[in-house]
Structures are given as C-alpha cells and as structure tokens.
C-alpha positions in Angstrom: 12.5 -8.9 13.3 11.2 -5.2 14.0 13.1 -2.5 15.7 12.2 -2.2 19.5 10.9 1.2 18.4 8.1 -0.6 16.5 7.4 -2.8 18.8 6.9 0.0 21.4 4.2 1.7 19.3 2.5 -1.4 19.0 2.5 -1.7 22.7 0.8 1.3 22.6 -1.9 0.5 20.5 -2.3 -2.5 22.9 -2.3 -0.3 26.2 -6.0 0.1 26.8 -6.7 -3.7 26.2 -3.7 -4.4 28.8 -5.4 -2.0 31.4 -8.8 -3.2 31.0 -7.5 -7.1 31.4 -5.7 -5.5 34.4 -8.8 -4.7 35.9 -10.3 -7.9 35.6 -7.2 -9.9 36.9 -4.6 -9.7 34.0 -4.0 -11.8 30.8 -3.9 -15.6 31.1 -1.4 -17.0 28.3 -3.5 -20.2 28.8 -7.1 -18.8 28.6 -8.5 -19.2 25.3 -10.9 -16.3 25.8 -8.1 -14.3 26.8 -6.3 -14.9 23.8 -9.4 -14.5 21.7 -10.3 -11.1 23.3 -6.5 -10.3 22.5 -6.6 -10.9 19.1 -10.1 -9.6 18.3 -8.8 -6.5 19.7 -5.6 -6.4 17.7 -7.5 -7.0 14.8 -10.0 -4.2 15.3 -7.2 -1.8 15.7 -5.5 -2.9 12.5 -9.2 -2.3 10.8 -9.5 1.2 12.6 -6.0 2.1 11.3 -7.2 1.2 7.6 -10.0 3.5 7.9 -7.9 6.6 9.7 -5.5 6.0 6.5 -8.3 6.2 3.9 -9.0 9.4 6.0 -5.7 10.5 5.4 -5.4 9.7 1.9 -8.5 12.1 1.5 -7.1 14.7 3.3 -3.9 14.7 1.4 -5.7 14.5 -2.0 -7.5 17.6 -1.0 -4.4 19.1 0.2 -2.9 18.6 -3.3 -5.7 20.3 -4.6 -8.4 17.9 -5.8 -11.7 18.4 -5.6 -13.8 16.9 -2.8 -15.1 14.3 -5.3 -12.1 13.1 -6.7 -10.3 13.2 -3.1 -12.9 10.5 -2.0 -12.5 8.5 -4.9 -8.8 8.3 -4.2 -9.8 7.5 -0.4 -12.3 4.8 -2.2 -9.7 3.1 -4.2 -7.1 2.8 -1.4 -9.9 1.2 0.8 -11.6 -1.1 -1.9 -8.2 -2.5 -3.3 -7.8 -6.3 -2.7 -4.4 -5.4 -1.6 -5.4 -3.4 1.2 -8.2 -5.9 2.2 -5.5 -8.6 1.8 -2.8 -7.2 3.8 -4.5 -6.1 7.1 -8.1 -7.5 6.7 -7.6 -10.9 5.9 -3.8 -11.9 6.6 -3.5 -9.0 9.4 -0.2 -7.6 9.0 1.1 -4.5 10.3 2.4 -2.5 7.6 -0.9 0.0 7.8 1.1 1.2 11.1 4.0 2.7 8.7 1.7 4.1 6.3 0.1 6.3 8.7 3.6 8.1 9.5 4.3 7.8 5.6 1.0 9.8 4.5 1.3 12.0 7.1 5.1 13.0 6.2 4.0 13.2 2.5 1.8 16.2 3.8 4.6 18.0 4.9 6.6 17.3 1.9 4.3 18.8 -0.2 4.6 21.9 2.0 8.5 22.1 0.9 8.9 21.4 5.0 11.6 18.7 4.3 12.8 18.7 8.3 9.4 17.6 9.7 9.0 15.2 6.6 12.4 13.7 7.5 11.3 13.4 11.1 8.3 11.8 10.3 9.6 9.8 8.0 12.2 8.4 10.4 9.6 6.9 12.3 8.1 5.5 9.2 11.2 3.7 8.2 12.1 2.3 11.6 8.4 0.6 11.4 9.2 -0.7 7.7 12.6 -0.6 5.9 10.8 -0.1 2.6 9.9 3.6 3.1 13.6 4.3 2.8 13.1 3.2 -1.3 10.8 6.4 -1.4 12.5 8.9 1.1 15.7 8.8 -0.8 14.6 9.8 -4.3 12.0 12.3 -2.8 14.7 14.2 -0.8 16.9 14.3 -4.0 14.2 15.5 -5.8 13.2 18.8 -3.4 16.7 19.3 -2.4 19.9 19.5 -4.5 22.4 21.2 -2.1 25.1 18.3 -0.9 25.1 19.6 2.5 21.4 19.8 3.2 20.6 16.2 1.0 23.0 14.6 3.6 21.2 16.5 6.7 18.1 15.0 5.9 19.1 11.5 4.9 20.8 11.6 8.3 17.6 12.8 10.3 15.6 9.9 8.3 17.9 7.0 9.3 18.5 8.4 12.5 15.9 6.3 14.5 16.8 3.4 12.9 20.2 4.0 13.6 19.6 4.0 17.3 17.4 1.3 17.3 20.0 -1.1 15.5 22.7 0.1 18.0 20.6 -0.7 21.1 19.4 -3.8 19.5 22.6 -4.9 18.8 23.7 -5.6 22.5 20.3 -7.7 23.1 20.9 -11.4 22.9 18.5 -12.1 20.6 19.5 -9.8 17.9 21.4 -12.4 16.0 18.2 -14.4 15.5 16.6 -11.1 14.2 19.2 -10.5 11.8 18.8 -13.7 10.2 15.3 -13.8 10.2 15.6 -10.3 8.1 18.6 -11.6 5.8 15.7 -12.9 3.4 15.0 -9.5 2.1 18.5 -8.7 1.1 18.5 -12.0 -0.6 15.4 -11.1 -2.4 17.3 -7.6 -3.3 20.1 -9.3 -4.8 19.2 -12.7 -5.9 16.8 -11.8 -8.4 18.1 -10.3 -11.7 20.2 -11.0 -14.9 22.6 -14.0 -14.3 26.4 -13.4 -15.2 29.3 -15.5 -14.3 30.0 -13.7 -11.2 26.6 -13.8 -9.7 23.3 -11.6 -10.5 23.2 -8.0 -11.2 19.9 -7.0 -9.2 17.0 -5.6 -11.4 15.4 -3.9 -8.5 18.7 -2.0 -7.1 18.9 -1.1 -10.6 15.4 0.2 -10.7 16.1 2.1 -7.0 19.4 3.6 -8.3 17.7 4.5 -11.5 14.8 6.5 -10.0 17.2 8.3 -7.5 19.3 9.4 -10.3 16.3 10.5 -12.5 14.8 12.4 -9.0 18.4 14.3 -8.7 18.5 15.2 -12.2 15.0 16.6 -12.5 13.4 20.1 -11.4 9.7 20.8 -11.0 8.5 23.0 -13.5 5.6 24.3 -11.6 4.1 23.8 -8.2 1.6 21.2 -9.5 4.5 19.6 -11.6 6.1 19.2 -8.1 2.7 17.5 -6.6 2.6 15.1 -9.5 6.4 14.1 -9.6 6.3 13.6 -5.9 3.5 10.9 -6.0 5.0 9.4 -9.0 8.2 9.0 -7.5 6.7 7.8 -4.1 4.5 5.3 -6.3 7.1 4.0 -8.7 10.2 3.8 -5.9 7.6 1.2 -4.0 6.3 -0.4 -7.0 9.1 -1.1 -9.1 11.4 -2.7 -6.8 8.2 -4.8 -5.4 7.6 -6.3 -8.8 11.1 -6.7 -9.6 12.1 -9.0 -6.8 8.5 -10.4 -6.1 7.6 -8.7 -2.9 5.4 -10.6 -0.4 1.7 -9.9 -1.5 0.8 -8.1 1.9 3.7 -5.7 1.6 2.1 -4.2 -1.5 -0.3 -2.0 0.9 2.6 0.6 1.3 1.9 1.2 -2.4 -1.6 1.4 -2.7 -2.8 4.8 -1.3 -0.2 6.8 -3.5 -1.5 4.9 -6.9 -5.1 5.5 -5.8 -4.0 9.4 -5.6 -3.0 9.4 -8.8 -5.2 7.4 -10.5 -8.4 9.0 -9.1 -7.2 12.5 -10.8 -6.1 11.0 -14.0 -8.3 11.4 -17.1 -8.3 8.0 -17.8 -9.3 6.9 -14.6 -11.6 4.2 -15.6 -8.7 2.7 -17.7 -6.6 2.5 -14.9 -9.0 1.0 -12.5 -9.3 -1.8 -14.8 -5.8 -2.2 -15.3 -4.8 -2.1 -11.8 -7.9 -4.8 -11.6 -6.3 -7.1 -13.7 -2.9 -6.5 -11.7 -4.5 -7.5 -8.7 -5.8 -10.5 -9.8 -2.6 -11.9 -11.2 -0.7 -10.8 -8.3 -2.8 -12.6 -6.0 -3.0 -15.7 -8.4 0.6 -15.7 -8.7 1.1 -15.5 -4.7 -0.9 -18.2 -4.0 1.1 -20.4 -6.4 4.3 -19.4 -5.0 3.6 -18.9 -1.1 1.2 -21.7 -1.1 2.5 -22.9 2.4 1.1 -19.7 4.1 -1.2 -18.1 1.8 -3.5 -21.2 0.4 -4.9 -22.5 3.3 -4.6 -19.7 5.7 -6.3 -17.4 3.1 -9.4 -19.7 3.0 -9.7 -20.5 6.5 -9.1 -16.7 7.7 -11.7 -15.3 5.0 -15.5 -14.4 4.9 -16.9 -17.8 4.7 -15.0 -19.3 7.2 -15.8 -16.8 9.9 -19.6 -16.4 9.0 -20.5 -20.0 8.5 -18.1 -21.3 11.4 -16.5 -24.1 9.1 -12.8 -24.9 8.5 -11.3 -26.1 5.0 -9.7 -29.2 5.7 -7.2 -28.6 2.6 -7.8 -30.7 -0.4 -8.1 -29.5 -2.8 -6.8 -26.5 -2.3 -6.1 -23.3 -4.6 -2.9 -24.6 -5.3 -4.1 -28.4 -6.0 -6.8 -27.3 -8.2 -4.1 -25.2 -10.3 -2.0 -28.3 -10.4 -4.4 -30.6 -11.2 -5.4 -28.7 -14.4 -1.5 -28.2 -15.4 -1.5 -24.4 -14.5 0.5 -24.1 -11.3 3.4 -22.2 -13.1 3.5 -18.8 -11.5 5.9 -17.6 -14.3 2.6 -17.2 -16.9 0.6 -15.4 -14.3 3.0 -13.1 -12.8 4.1 -11.9 -16.6 0.7 -10.9 -16.9 0.8 -9.0 -13.8 3.9 -7.4 -14.5 2.5 -6.5 -18.3 -0.3 -4.7 -16.5 1.7 -2.7 -13.8 4.3 -1.7 -16.4 1.1 -0.1 -18.4 0.2 1.6 -15.1 3.3 3.2 -14.9 3.3 4.3 -18.6 -0.1 6.2 -18.5 0.4 7.6 -14.9 3.3 9.5 -16.4 1.0 11.3 -18.5 0.3 14.8 -17.0 -2.2 16.4 -19.8 -5.8 16.5 -18.4 -4.6 15.3 -15.2 -6.4 17.1 -12.4 -3.4 18.5 -10.3 -2.6 20.6 -13.8 -5.8 22.2 -14.3 -7.2 25.1 -12.5 -10.8 24.9 -10.9 -12.8 26.5 -14.0 -11.0 24.1 -16.5 -12.4 20.9 -14.5 -15.6 19.4 -16.1 -18.6 20.4 -14.1 -19.7 16.7 -13.7 -22.3 16.3 -10.7 -25.2 14.6 -9.8 -26.9 18.1 -9.4 -25.4 20.2 -12.4 -27.7 23.0 -11.1 -25.0 23.8 -8.7 -23.0 25.3 -11.2 -24.4 28.1 -12.9 -22.9 31.0 -15.0 -25.1 33.2 -13.3 -23.3 32.3 -9.8 -21.1 34.8 -8.2 -17.3 33.9 -8.0 -17.7 32.7 -4.6 -20.5 30.4 -5.1 -18.7 29.1 -8.1 -16.0 27.9 -5.8 -18.3 26.4 -3.3 -20.2 24.4 -5.8 -16.9 23.2 -7.0 -15.4 21.9 -4.0 -18.8 19.8 -3.6 -18.8 18.4 -7.3 -18.8 14.6 -7.0 -16.7 13.0 -9.8 -18.5 10.3 -11.7 -16.7 7.1 -12.9 -18.5 4.7 -14.9 -20.4 1.7 -13.2 -18.6 -0.5 -15.6 -15.1 0.5 -14.1 -16.2 0.4 -10.4 -17.7 -3.1 -10.7 -14.5 -4.5 -12.2 -12.3 -2.8 -9.5 -14.8 -4.6 -6.8 -14.5 -7.7 -8.9 -10.9 -8.1 -8.3 -11.6 -8.1 -4.6 -13.4 -11.7 -5.3 -10.1 -13.3 -6.7 -10.1 -14.8 -3.2 -13.6 -14.9 -2.1 -15.3 -16.5 -4.9 -12.9 -19.5 -5.0 -13.0 -19.9 -1.5 -16.8 -20.3 -1.5 -16.4 -23.0 -4.2 -14.3 -24.5 -1.7 -16.4 -24.6 1.2 -19.5 -25.5 -1.0 -17.2 -28.7 -2.2 -16.4 -29.3 1.4 -20.1 -29.4 2.6 -21.5 -31.0 -0.6 -19.0 -33.8 0.0 -19.5 -34.4 3.7 
C-alpha cells in the first residue's frame, strides 16, 4: 500500500537486526524464535520513535518560544495521549515514522525556510499522504506569490510522484492501488446526500482551510507561529473527524494539538475536553472497527502480555455493548465530535496564550518561587524564567491519564471474567 521509498526507510530501521541475524545464520521464516525476535525488535523501534518524537515536540515547543516547563508539558501531553499509545504501542502502526519528518519540517517552517520545509515534507508525504492535508494550507499561509507557491508544492509532492511513476511499472501496483482506494471512498462518500451523490464534508473542510490560509496574513511573529500550529492541527483533525478516520491515524494530530494546549491559558479545561474526546472516539472505534480493534486490542494489551493469557472472545467490548443495547456508534461519535469542535473553538483564542506573552508577562509559577526575585539581575531573571515549571492542577492530569484506561480497565474486567469462569 505504501511507496517503495517508505519501505526503504523501514528497511533501514531493520538493517541492524538483519545484520545480527545474518551473523547467526540468517532469518528463518519457519522458526518461531526468529519471528518473535523480529517482531519485538520492530516494536522496540516504534517505541523508540515515540520517545524521539516526544523529544522533537519538546524542542519545537522551545523553538517556538515556550518556557522549559511548558515545552515539557507539551511533550507529556503527546506521550500520555491514548491515541499515541494505541496507535504505536498497542496497535503497532507506522505513522510515527511520518511524524518524525513532519515535526522536523515544521521547525524549518517556523524559521521561514520554506525550501527545507518542502523538502522534508516531501519525505513525510511519501510516508503518509495525510501530511499533504497540512502541507498545502501551510504553504498558502506563508507564501502569497503564485509562482513560489507552485514551486514549493512541486517540491513537496516530487518524491511521491517519482515513487508512483516507478511503482506504476511494478506487477503489484494494481493490487496496491485497489487497497488504497478506501481512502478515496472515505473522502468522497461521507457527506451531505444530494440526488447526484454526496458532497464530501471533509473535502469542504480541506478546501475551506486552504482558502482561509491563503487569505490571512500574520500580524506578528507570534501570530505566525500560532496560526501555523493551528492550521496544522485543524487541517488534519477536521477531515479525520468528518470522514471518521482509522483510530491509529490520529497520532498525526496529537503533537500539534499538544503544543497548542500546553501554552493555552485554559490548559486544564482543554485537557479535560480532549480526554473526553479520546474516550468517545475509542468507544466508537471499537463499535465500528470491531473486527480488528475489539479482540486485537484486548489480546495485544497489557494484561495479555503480563499474565500470558489470551482472551477467547465472548463477551467482547462489542458484544457487551450490544447486550446492553448501546452498540450504536452514532451516539458516542456525536459526543466525540462535540468535544473536538469545542477544542477547535477554544484553541482559536489567542489572548493569554504563551506564544503571545513576553517573558516578564508569564506568571512566575514554580516549585521554587525564590528563583524569581525582584532583586535579580536581568540575566538571572532570564535564567530563572527558562527553568520555571508550569504547574497544572492534579485533577486535570488525573483525568487526562484516566482516558488511557478507556481500554485498559475493560480489558482487566474481561480477563477477570475469563479466569473466574474457567
């Protein structure tokens, strides 16, 4: 399904393992130990990439102008998100590879280096086409000259175009193209019904965001940074929400939302809102994608690994909901969308956001208030400012973490029932 370039990147990640196995006689596809080693190695690589992207979120936040404590909170919000954990630590998808290039590229974008931004985004786009959703409006926001817009867009899609041209001559291209067609169906078949078919809500959102990005001009450097993050976040989150994206794709949205939320004056309220969104999205996903999320999520989770048991399947998350007559995903997804749109609205507010505050305007919230003193020199104050720790109420943190247990606690209950009945 992916470009040969993306498979090349995965091959580079697997190269150390291939070398080690070669020393010990090569890889045997019929040997369960070899398969287990390869699987665990790949999972370890994904976990390391999650940690690396968290570090990139922290560095990007610092680059934007966040104090150290806020930047760390942004990295935490990304790492602790159930969507991050589910996508690449429970369901073991590869979208985090795209995120590495995406976040690095955004660092160049903030520096107004559109050429390097476009070059690195070309890699992100060929890894996962969803990166294109944000790439186009970001170019339209930063550049208003048509010739330069065309140049940067051409750079951004160049690697994908080359990959497609090469793949087109391969025997398996028809199969890969057919497998990818479901994305086109998602984009076009979910919307307002008319006599001639559907008007896609997600395409309307994407077009509207692109038009908005081209029409506005940043009022200041802080406004440019805020708008860049907001456009990136909403360019991915809005279409995902409107065509009901696969749950593991949402990891592409999380880091940019985390950065915006960490610097927002209503950070605790936003943490509660996104926690609710996580919960309702995951419940909806289990009901809709029951064939590959329901039991896979249970048997691939914490308790299956720790206790070495495998759940047989009855009752499952889905069958429990069905037995209670609450297996209708529309109701749960309505709440998920309402919470997400509330997040869109609140994040739009710029007043009080840390990106717009001068260092002296940021409240001196610290575990060690004596670090900030009126008698300090400007140099001492600047140093203390960088080490300030932003405090977030425990209740907000608990609720944010509680969302993780949307699938962990039900798994425990199901396994308990399984063991007791045996």
